[in-house]
Gaussian input, Z-matrix of N, CA and C with variables (Angstrom, degrees):
# hf/3-21g

backbone

0 1
 N
 C     1     B1
 C     2     B2     1     A1
 N     3     B3     2     A2     1     D1
 C     4     B4     3     A3     2     D2
 C     5     B5     4     A4     3     D3
 N     6     B6     5     A5     4     D4
 C     7     B7     6     A6     5     D5
 C     8     B8     7     A7     6     D6
 N     9     B9     8     A8     7     D7
 C    10    B10     9     A9     8     D8
 C    11    B11    10    A10     9     D9
 N    12    B12    11    A11    10    D10
 C    13    B13    12    A12    11    D11
 C    14    B14    13    A13    12    D12
 N    15    B15    14    A14    13    D13
 C    16    B16    15    A15    14    D14
 C    17    B17    16    A16    15    D15
 N    18    B18    17    A17    16    D16
 C    19    B19    18    A18    17    D17
 C    20    B20    19    A19    18    D18
 N    21    B21    20    A20    19    D19
 C    22    B22    21    A21    20    D20
 C    23    B23    22    A22    21    D21
 N    24    B24    23    A23    22    D22
 C    25    B25    24    A24    23    D23
 C    26    B26    25    A25    24    D24
 N    27    B27    26    A26    25    D25
 C    28    B28    27    A27    26    D26
 C    29    B29    28    A28    27    D27
 N    30    B30    29    A29    28    D28
 C    31    B31    30    A30    29    D29
 C    32    B32    31    A31    30    D30
 N    33    B33    32    A32    31    D31
 C    34    B34    33    A33    32    D32
 C    35    B35    34    A34    33    D33
 N    36    B36    35    A35    34    D34
 C    37    B37    36    A36    35    D35
 C    38    B38    37    A37    36    D36
 N    39    B39    38    A38    37    D37
 C    40    B40    39    A39    38    D38
 C    41    B41    40    A40    39    D39
 N    42    B42    41    A41    40    D40
 C    43    B43    42    A42    41    D41
 C    44    B44    43    A43    42    D42
 N    45    B45    44    A44    43    D43
 C    46    B46    45    A45    44    D44
 C    47    B47    46    A46    45    D45
 N    48    B48    47    A47    46    D46
 C    49    B49    48    A48    47    D47
 C    50    B50    49    A49    48    D48
 N    51    B51    50    A50    49    D49
 C    52    B52    51    A51    50    D50
 C    53    B53    52    A52    51    D51
 N    54    B54    53    A53    52    D52
 C    55    B55    54    A54    53    D53
 C    56    B56    55    A55    54    D54
 N    57    B57    56    A56    55    D55
 C    58    B58    57    A57    56    D56
 C    59    B59    58    A58    57    D57
 N    60    B60    59    A59    58    D58
 C    61    B61    60    A60    59    D59
 C    62    B62    61    A61    60    D60
 N    63    B63    62    A62    61    D61
 C    64    B64    63    A63    62    D62
 C    65    B65    64    A64    63    D63
 N    66    B66    65    A65    64    D64
 C    67    B67    66    A66    65    D65
 C    68    B68    67    A67    66    D66
 N    69    B69    68    A68    67    D67
 C    70    B70    69    A69    68    D68
 C    71    B71    70    A70    69    D69
 N    72    B72    71    A71    70    D70
 C    73    B73    72    A72    71    D71
 C    74    B74    73    A73    72    D72
 N    75    B75    74    A74    73    D73
 C    76    B76    75    A75    74    D74
 C    77    B77    76    A76    75    D75
 N    78    B78    77    A77    76    D76
 C    79    B79    78    A78    77    D77
 C    80    B80    79    A79    78    D78
 N    81    B81    80    A80    79    D79
 C    82    B82    81    A81    80    D80
 C    83    B83    82    A82    81    D81
 N    84    B84    83    A83    82    D82
 C    85    B85    84    A84    83    D83
 C    86    B86    85    A85    84    D84
 N    87    B87    86    A86    85    D85
 C    88    B88    87    A87    86    D86
 C    89    B89    88    A88    87    D87
 N    90    B90    89    A89    88    D88
 C    91    B91    90    A90    89    D89
 C    92    B92    91    A91    90    D90
 N    93    B93    92    A92    91    D91
 C    94    B94    93    A93    92    D92
 C    95    B95    94    A94    93    D93
 N    96    B96    95    A95    94    D94
 C    97    B97    96    A96    95    D95
 C    98    B98    97    A97    96    D96
 N    99    B99    98    A98    97    D97
 C   100   B100    99    A99    98    D98
 C   101   B101   100   A100    99    D99
 N   102   B102   101   A101   100   D100
 C   103   B103   102   A102   101   D101
 C   104   B104   103   A103   102   D102
 N   105   B105   104   A104   103   D103
 C   106   B106   105   A105   104   D104
 C   107   B107   106   A106   105   D105
 N   108   B108   107   A107   106   D106
 C   109   B109   108   A108   107   D107
 C   110   B110   109   A109   108   D108
 N   111   B111   110   A110   109   D109
 C   112   B112   111   A111   110   D110
 C   113   B113   112   A112   111   D111
 N   114   B114   113   A113   112   D112
 C   115   B115   114   A114   113   D113
 C   116   B116   115   A115   114   D114
 N   117   B117   116   A116   115   D115
 C   118   B118   117   A117   116   D116
 C   119   B119   118   A118   117   D117
 N   120   B120   119   A119   118   D118
 C   121   B121   120   A120   119   D119
 C   122   B122   121   A121   120   D120
 N   123   B123   122   A122   121   D121
 C   124   B124   123   A123   122   D122
 C   125   B125   124   A124   123   D123
 N   126   B126   125   A125   124   D124
 C   127   B127   126   A126   125   D125
 C   128   B128   127   A127   126   D126
 N   129   B129   128   A128   127   D127
 C   130   B130   129   A129   128   D128
 C   131   B131   130   A130   129   D129
 N   132   B132   131   A131   130   D130
 C   133   B133   132   A132   131   D131
 C   134   B134   133   A133   132   D132
 N   135   B135   134   A134   133   D133
 C   136   B136   135   A135   134   D134
 C   137   B137   136   A136   135   D135
 N   138   B138   137   A137   136   D136
 C   139   B139   138   A138   137   D137
 C   140   B140   139   A139   138   D138
 N   141   B141   140   A140   139   D139
 C   142   B142   141   A141   140   D140
 C   143   B143   142   A142   141   D141
 N   144   B144   143   A143   142   D142
 C   145   B145   144   A144   143   D143
 C   146   B146   145   A145   144   D144
 N   147   B147   146   A146   145   D145
 C   148   B148   147   A147   146   D146
 C   149   B149   148   A148   147   D147
 N   150   B150   149   A149   148   D148
 C   151   B151   150   A150   149   D149
 C   152   B152   151   A151   150   D150
 N   153   B153   152   A152   151   D151
 C   154   B154   153   A153   152   D152
 C   155   B155   154   A154   153   D153
 N   156   B156   155   A155   154   D154
 C   157   B157   156   A156   155   D155
 C   158   B158   157   A157   156   D156
 N   159   B159   158   A158   157   D157
 C   160   B160   159   A159   158   D158
 C   161   B161   160   A160   159   D159
 N   162   B162   161   A161   160   D160
 C   163   B163   162   A162   161   D161
 C   164   B164   163   A163   162   D162
 N   165   B165   164   A164   163   D163
 C   166   B166   165   A165   164   D164
 C   167   B167   166   A166   165   D165
 N   168   B168   167   A167   166   D166
 C   169   B169   168   A168   167   D167
 C   170   B170   169   A169   168   D168
 N   171   B171   170   A170   169   D169
 C   172   B172   171   A171   170   D170
 C   173   B173   172   A172   171   D171
 N   174   B174   173   A173   172   D172
 C   175   B175   174   A174   173   D173
 C   176   B176   175   A175   174   D174
 N   177   B177   176   A176   175   D175
 C   178   B178   177   A177   176   D176
 C   179   B179   178   A178   177   D177
 N   180   B180   179   A179   178   D178
 C   181   B181   180   A180   179   D179
 C   182   B182   181   A181   180   D180
 N   183   B183   182   A182   181   D181
 C   184   B184   183   A183   182   D182
 C   185   B185   184   A184   183   D183
 N   186   B186   185   A185   184   D184
 C   187   B187   186   A186   185   D185
 C   188   B188   187   A187   186   D186
 N   189   B189   188   A188   187   D187
 C   190   B190   189   A189   188   D188
 C   191   B191   190   A190   189   D189
 N   192   B192   191   A191   190   D190
 C   193   B193   192   A192   191   D191
 C   194   B194   193   A193   192   D192
 N   195   B195   194   A194   193   D193
 C   196   B196   195   A195   194   D194
 C   197   B197   196   A196   195   D195
 N   198   B198   197   A197   196   D196
 C   199   B199   198   A198   197   D197
 C   200   B200   199   A199   198   D198
 N   201   B201   200   A200   199   D199
 C   202   B202   201   A201   200   D200
 C   203   B203   202   A202   201   D201
 N   204   B204   203   A203   202   D202
 C   205   B205   204   A204   203   D203
 C   206   B206   205   A205   204   D204
 N   207   B207   206   A206   205   D205
 C   208   B208   207   A207   206   D206
 C   209   B209   208   A208   207   D207
 N   210   B210   209   A209   208   D208
 C   211   B211   210   A210   209   D209
 C   212   B212   211   A211   210   D210
 N   213   B213   212   A212   211   D211
 C   214   B214   213   A213   212   D212
 C   215   B215   214   A214   213   D213
 N   216   B216   215   A215   214   D214
 C   217   B217   216   A216   215   D215
 C   218   B218   217   A217   216   D216
 N   219   B219   218   A218   217   D217
 C   220   B220   219   A219   218   D218
 C   221   B221   220   A220   219   D219
 N   222   B222   221   A221   220   D220
 C   223   B223   222   A222   221   D221
 C   224   B224   223   A223   222   D222
 N   225   B225   224   A224   223   D223
 C   226   B226   225   A225   224   D224
 C   227   B227   226   A226   225   D225
 N   228   B228   227   A227   226   D226
 C   229   B229   228   A228   227   D227
 C   230   B230   229   A229   228   D228
 N   231   B231   230   A230   229   D229
 C   232   B232   231   A231   230   D230
 C   233   B233   232   A232   231   D231
 N   234   B234   233   A233   232   D232
 C   235   B235   234   A234   233   D233
 C   236   B236   235   A235   234   D234
 N   237   B237   236   A236   235   D235
 C   238   B238   237   A237   236   D236
 C   239   B239   238   A238   237   D237
 N   240   B240   239   A239   238   D238
 C   241   B241   240   A240   239   D239
 C   242   B242   241   A241   240   D240
 N   243   B243   242   A242   241   D241
 C   244   B244   243   A243   242   D242
 C   245   B245   244   A244   243   D243

   B1=1.4563
   B2=1.5282
   B3=1.2870
   B4=1.4524
   B5=1.5214
   B6=1.3174
   B7=1.4513
   B8=1.5287
   B9=1.3271
   B10=1.4708
   B11=1.5259
   B12=1.3226
   B13=1.4676
   B14=1.5223
   B15=1.3291
   B16=1.4647
   B17=1.5161
   B18=1.3263
   B19=1.4678
   B20=1.5234
   B21=1.3255
   B22=1.4679
   B23=1.5275
   B24=1.3536
   B25=1.4662
   B26=1.5310
   B27=1.3188
   B28=1.4606
   B29=1.5294
   B30=1.3275
   B31=1.4721
   B32=1.5225
   B33=1.3271
   B34=1.4672
   B35=1.5255
   B36=1.3218
   B37=1.4523
   B38=1.5299
   B39=1.3117
   B40=1.4668
   B41=1.5334
   B42=1.3304
   B43=1.4606
   B44=1.5214
   B45=1.3285
   B46=1.4597
   B47=1.5293
   B48=1.3513
   B49=1.4663
   B50=1.5168
   B51=1.3168
   B52=1.4579
   B53=1.5255
   B54=1.2975
   B55=1.4625
   B56=1.5261
   B57=1.3133
   B58=1.4680
   B59=1.5233
   B60=1.3232
   B61=1.4702
   B62=1.5271
   B63=1.3315
   B64=1.4696
   B65=1.5255
   B66=1.3357
   B67=1.4621
   B68=1.5304
   B69=1.3212
   B70=1.4579
   B71=1.5289
   B72=1.3242
   B73=1.4580
   B74=1.5332
   B75=1.3249
   B76=1.4700
   B77=1.5217
   B78=1.3230
   B79=1.4672
   B80=1.5258
   B81=1.3350
   B82=1.4633
   B83=1.5272
   B84=1.3283
   B85=1.4630
   B86=1.5275
   B87=1.3285
   B88=1.4634
   B89=1.5326
   B90=1.3248
   B91=1.4641
   B92=1.5258
   B93=1.3317
   B94=1.4520
   B95=1.5315
   B96=1.3211
   B97=1.4653
   B98=1.5305
   B99=1.3281
   B100=1.4637
   B101=1.5278
   B102=1.3192
   B103=1.4650
   B104=1.5230
   B105=1.3288
   B106=1.4682
   B107=1.5280
   B108=1.3371
   B109=1.4688
   B110=1.5274
   B111=1.3221
   B112=1.4597
   B113=1.5114
   B114=1.3123
   B115=1.4607
   B116=1.5283
   B117=1.3193
   B118=1.4646
   B119=1.5222
   B120=1.3124
   B121=1.4678
   B122=1.5264
   B123=1.3230
   B124=1.4622
   B125=1.5249
   B126=1.3285
   B127=1.4628
   B128=1.5269
   B129=1.3191
   B130=1.4654
   B131=1.5250
   B132=1.3244
   B133=1.4689
   B134=1.5216
   B135=1.3166
   B136=1.4555
   B137=1.5226
   B138=1.3141
   B139=1.4706
   B140=1.5355
   B141=1.3211
   B142=1.4691
   B143=1.5299
   B144=1.3315
   B145=1.4641
   B146=1.5185
   B147=1.3229
   B148=1.4581
   B149=1.5221
   B150=1.3459
   B151=1.4631
   B152=1.5263
   B153=1.3269
   B154=1.4651
   B155=1.5257
   B156=1.3392
   B157=1.4732
   B158=1.5178
   B159=1.3285
   B160=1.4716
   B161=1.5276
   B162=1.3371
   B163=1.4696
   B164=1.5307
   B165=1.3345
   B166=1.4601
   B167=1.5278
   B168=1.3153
   B169=1.4621
   B170=1.5216
   B171=1.3348
   B172=1.4655
   B173=1.5215
   B174=1.3092
   B175=1.4662
   B176=1.5325
   B177=1.3347
   B178=1.4693
   B179=1.5282
   B180=1.3348
   B181=1.4725
   B182=1.5231
   B183=1.3167
   B184=1.4665
   B185=1.5247
   B186=1.3305
   B187=1.4658
   B188=1.5346
   B189=1.3341
   B190=1.4557
   B191=1.5342
   B192=1.3301
   B193=1.4733
   B194=1.5283
   B195=1.3178
   B196=1.4715
   B197=1.5261
   B198=1.3237
   B199=1.4608
   B200=1.5279
   B201=1.3246
   B202=1.4662
   B203=1.5246
   B204=1.3377
   B205=1.4664
   B206=1.5235
   B207=1.3283
   B208=1.4633
   B209=1.5288
   B210=1.3305
   B211=1.4564
   B212=1.5239
   B213=1.3404
   B214=1.4642
   B215=1.5282
   B216=1.3270
   B217=1.4698
   B218=1.5282
   B219=1.3241
   B220=1.4762
   B221=1.5304
   B222=1.3218
   B223=1.4693
   B224=1.5219
   B225=1.3266
   B226=1.4697
   B227=1.5240
   B228=1.3314
   B229=1.4690
   B230=1.5255
   B231=1.3369
   B232=1.4540
   B233=1.5265
   B234=1.3079
   B235=1.4649
   B236=1.5375
   B237=1.3209
   B238=1.4709
   B239=1.5216
   B240=1.3031
   B241=1.4553
   B242=1.5110
   B243=1.3075
   B244=1.4681
   B245=1.4867
   A1=108.30
   A2=115.77
   A3=120.51
   A4=111.26
   A5=114.84
   A6=120.62
   A7=111.85
   A8=117.05
   A9=120.60
   A10=111.45
   A11=116.96
   A12=120.49
   A13=109.99
   A14=116.41
   A15=120.39
   A16=111.50
   A17=116.94
   A18=121.11
   A19=109.85
   A20=117.38
   A21=121.19
   A22=110.83
   A23=116.53
   A24=121.29
   A25=109.97
   A26=116.62
   A27=121.95
   A28=110.89
   A29=116.82
   A30=120.65
   A31=111.40
   A32=116.78
   A33=120.87
   A34=110.23
   A35=116.83
   A36=121.26
   A37=111.03
   A38=116.91
   A39=121.25
   A40=110.83
   A41=117.24
   A42=121.02
   A43=111.53
   A44=115.64
   A45=121.10
   A46=113.21
   A47=117.03
   A48=120.99
   A49=111.36
   A50=115.40
   A51=120.30
   A52=109.72
   A53=117.00
   A54=121.21
   A55=110.56
   A56=116.99
   A57=120.86
   A58=110.90
   A59=117.12
   A60=120.18
   A61=110.93
   A62=117.09
   A63=119.52
   A64=110.58
   A65=116.84
   A66=120.54
   A67=110.28
   A68=117.32
   A69=120.59
   A70=111.38
   A71=116.97
   A72=121.20
   A73=110.52
   A74=116.75
   A75=120.64
   A76=110.15
   A77=117.04
   A78=121.21
   A79=110.54
   A80=116.58
   A81=122.78
   A82=110.51
   A83=116.47
   A84=120.39
   A85=111.25
   A86=116.70
   A87=120.77
   A88=110.72
   A89=116.78
   A90=120.22
   A91=110.59
   A92=117.21
   A93=121.18
   A94=111.02
   A95=116.74
   A96=120.87
   A97=110.36
   A98=116.60
   A99=120.57
   A100=114.05
   A101=116.85
   A102=120.25
   A103=115.03
   A104=117.25
   A105=119.62
   A106=112.20
   A107=116.68
   A108=121.83
   A109=110.32
   A110=115.70
   A111=121.46
   A112=112.22
   A113=115.34
   A114=122.73
   A115=110.83
   A116=115.78
   A117=120.57
   A118=111.73
   A119=117.88
   A120=121.68
   A121=112.51
   A122=117.05
   A123=120.81
   A124=109.39
   A125=116.05
   A126=120.14
   A127=109.98
   A128=115.44
   A129=120.77
   A130=109.76
   A131=117.26
   A132=121.34
   A133=112.03
   A134=116.48
   A135=120.81
   A136=110.89
   A137=116.29
   A138=121.79
   A139=110.23
   A140=115.71
   A141=119.89
   A142=110.72
   A143=117.35
   A144=120.45
   A145=111.52
   A146=116.25
   A147=120.86
   A148=110.88
   A149=116.36
   A150=119.94
   A151=111.32
   A152=117.88
   A153=121.65
   A154=110.12
   A155=116.93
   A156=120.98
   A157=112.65
   A158=116.60
   A159=121.12
   A160=112.37
   A161=117.24
   A162=123.41
   A163=112.49
   A164=116.64
   A165=121.66
   A166=112.09
   A167=117.87
   A168=121.62
   A169=110.95
   A170=114.98
   A171=120.58
   A172=108.56
   A173=116.44
   A174=119.91
   A175=109.58
   A176=117.34
   A177=120.52
   A178=110.69
   A179=116.32
   A180=120.19
   A181=110.53
   A182=116.24
   A183=121.05
   A184=111.40
   A185=116.34
   A186=120.37
   A187=110.82
   A188=115.88
   A189=119.67
   A190=110.68
   A191=116.57
   A192=119.92
   A193=111.05
   A194=116.25
   A195=120.60
   A196=110.65
   A197=116.19
   A198=121.19
   A199=110.34
   A200=117.52
   A201=121.09
   A202=111.68
   A203=117.32
   A204=120.89
   A205=112.32
   A206=117.70
   A207=120.69
   A208=110.59
   A209=116.40
   A210=121.30
   A211=112.26
   A212=116.14
   A213=121.86
   A214=107.48
   A215=116.69
   A216=120.24
   A217=110.48
   A218=115.60
   A219=122.42
   A220=112.38
   A221=116.89
   A222=121.67
   A223=112.57
   A224=117.69
   A225=120.28
   A226=111.58
   A227=117.65
   A228=120.60
   A229=110.78
   A230=116.30
   A231=119.79
   A232=112.28
   A233=117.17
   A234=120.06
   A235=112.94
   A236=117.43
   A237=119.94
   A238=110.25
   A239=115.83
   A240=120.85
   A241=115.06
   A242=118.10
   A243=119.99
   A244=111.28
   D1=137.42
   D2=-179.00
   D3=-67.90
   D4=148.31
   D5=-179.78
   D6=-60.06
   D7=-40.70
   D8=-178.33
   D9=-63.77
   D10=-33.72
   D11=177.93
   D12=-67.76
   D13=-42.62
   D14=178.96
   D15=-64.65
   D16=-40.60
   D17=179.29
   D18=-63.72
   D19=-43.71
   D20=179.31
   D21=-62.81
   D22=-42.64
   D23=178.31
   D24=-60.68
   D25=-44.34
   D26=178.99
   D27=-61.46
   D28=-47.45
   D29=-178.72
   D30=-63.65
   D31=-40.25
   D32=178.19
   D33=-63.12
   D34=-43.87
   D35=179.83
   D36=-64.36
   D37=-38.86
   D38=179.24
   D39=-63.52
   D40=-36.46
   D41=179.30
   D42=-75.43
   D43=-34.12
   D44=-173.58
   D45=-78.91
   D46=-35.60
   D47=-173.85
   D48=-126.41
   D49=142.06
   D50=175.16
   D51=-74.44
   D52=168.36
   D53=177.74
   D54=-59.24
   D55=-40.99
   D56=179.33
   D57=-63.12
   D58=-43.26
   D59=179.77
   D60=-66.16
   D61=-37.49
   D62=177.52
   D63=-66.01
   D64=-38.42
   D65=176.92
   D66=-63.38
   D67=-44.79
   D68=179.80
   D69=-63.88
   D70=-35.94
   D71=176.82
   D72=-62.85
   D73=-45.65
   D74=178.95
   D75=-63.68
   D76=-41.05
   D77=178.56
   D78=-62.29
   D79=-43.03
   D80=177.52
   D81=-60.33
   D82=-45.26
   D83=179.04
   D84=-64.32
   D85=-36.92
   D86=177.93
   D87=-64.27
   D88=-41.93
   D89=177.55
   D90=-62.72
   D91=-37.21
   D92=177.77
   D93=-60.77
   D94=-41.20
   D95=178.90
   D96=-69.51
   D97=-45.97
   D98=-174.77
   D99=-68.82
   D100=-46.12
   D101=-171.43
   D102=-101.10
   D103=-24.12
   D104=-179.02
   D105=-114.48
   D106=0.87
   D107=-177.64
   D108=53.07
   D109=39.95
   D110=-177.41
   D111=-95.79
   D112=-175.52
   D113=-179.83
   D114=-72.64
   D115=145.15
   D116=177.58
   D117=-70.20
   D118=-12.09
   D119=-179.84
   D120=-101.59
   D121=12.06
   D122=-176.33
   D123=-127.45
   D124=142.75
   D125=176.99
   D126=-83.36
   D127=164.42
   D128=177.22
   D129=-58.77
   D130=-43.61
   D131=-178.09
   D132=-60.99
   D133=-43.88
   D134=179.18
   D135=-65.65
   D136=-42.68
   D137=179.78
   D138=-61.08
   D139=-48.18
   D140=-179.51
   D141=-67.90
   D142=-39.50
   D143=177.95
   D144=-58.29
   D145=-40.78
   D146=177.08
   D147=-64.80
   D148=-43.06
   D149=179.24
   D150=-63.55
   D151=-38.66
   D152=177.61
   D153=-62.74
   D154=-45.82
   D155=178.67
   D156=-60.47
   D157=-31.95
   D158=-178.69
   D159=-93.17
   D160=8.12
   D161=-177.74
   D162=55.17
   D163=38.27
   D164=177.74
   D165=-116.81
   D166=8.64
   D167=-176.02
   D168=-75.20
   D169=141.89
   D170=175.10
   D171=-82.15
   D172=171.65
   D173=177.92
   D174=-61.73
   D175=-35.85
   D176=179.93
   D177=-66.99
   D178=-41.56
   D179=177.06
   D180=-57.48
   D181=-45.54
   D182=-178.77
   D183=-64.74
   D184=-40.24
   D185=178.84
   D186=-65.93
   D187=-39.36
   D188=178.84
   D189=-64.74
   D190=-40.79
   D191=176.29
   D192=-61.77
   D193=-41.62
   D194=177.36
   D195=-60.80
   D196=-44.17
   D197=179.56
   D198=-62.53
   D199=-46.55
   D200=-178.78
   D201=-66.53
   D202=-27.64
   D203=178.43
   D204=-68.69
   D205=-15.67
   D206=175.39
   D207=-69.69
   D208=-25.46
   D209=-179.95
   D210=-93.14
   D211=-31.23
   D212=178.35
   D213=-151.63
   D214=124.70
   D215=179.99
   D216=-55.66
   D217=134.40
   D218=178.47
   D219=51.31
   D220=42.68
   D221=-175.93
   D222=-55.59
   D223=-46.76
   D224=-177.08
   D225=-64.46
   D226=-39.62
   D227=177.96
   D228=-67.72
   D229=-41.31
   D230=-179.24
   D231=-67.52
   D232=-25.15
   D233=-177.52
   D234=-82.73
   D235=-8.28
   D236=179.18
   D237=-61.05
   D238=134.00
   D239=177.49
   D240=83.26
   D241=3.90
   D242=177.74
   D243=-88.20

């Protein structure tokens, strides 16, 4: 990847998210790696949303999606591809 593309991505992310939100995103991604053995570039919500779509979600995954939907409707589905 070209350096200019990475710099632009970084600058866009800096404008879009506060330092606190970026920290929470990294923490979320870390939990995905630790507890779901997922990708370091994916959030727990995105990982679980994908598992739900593929009918591979556990009962805990489904409960977590239900819990997160209290804060944002269809949170796990909306987080796919982020």
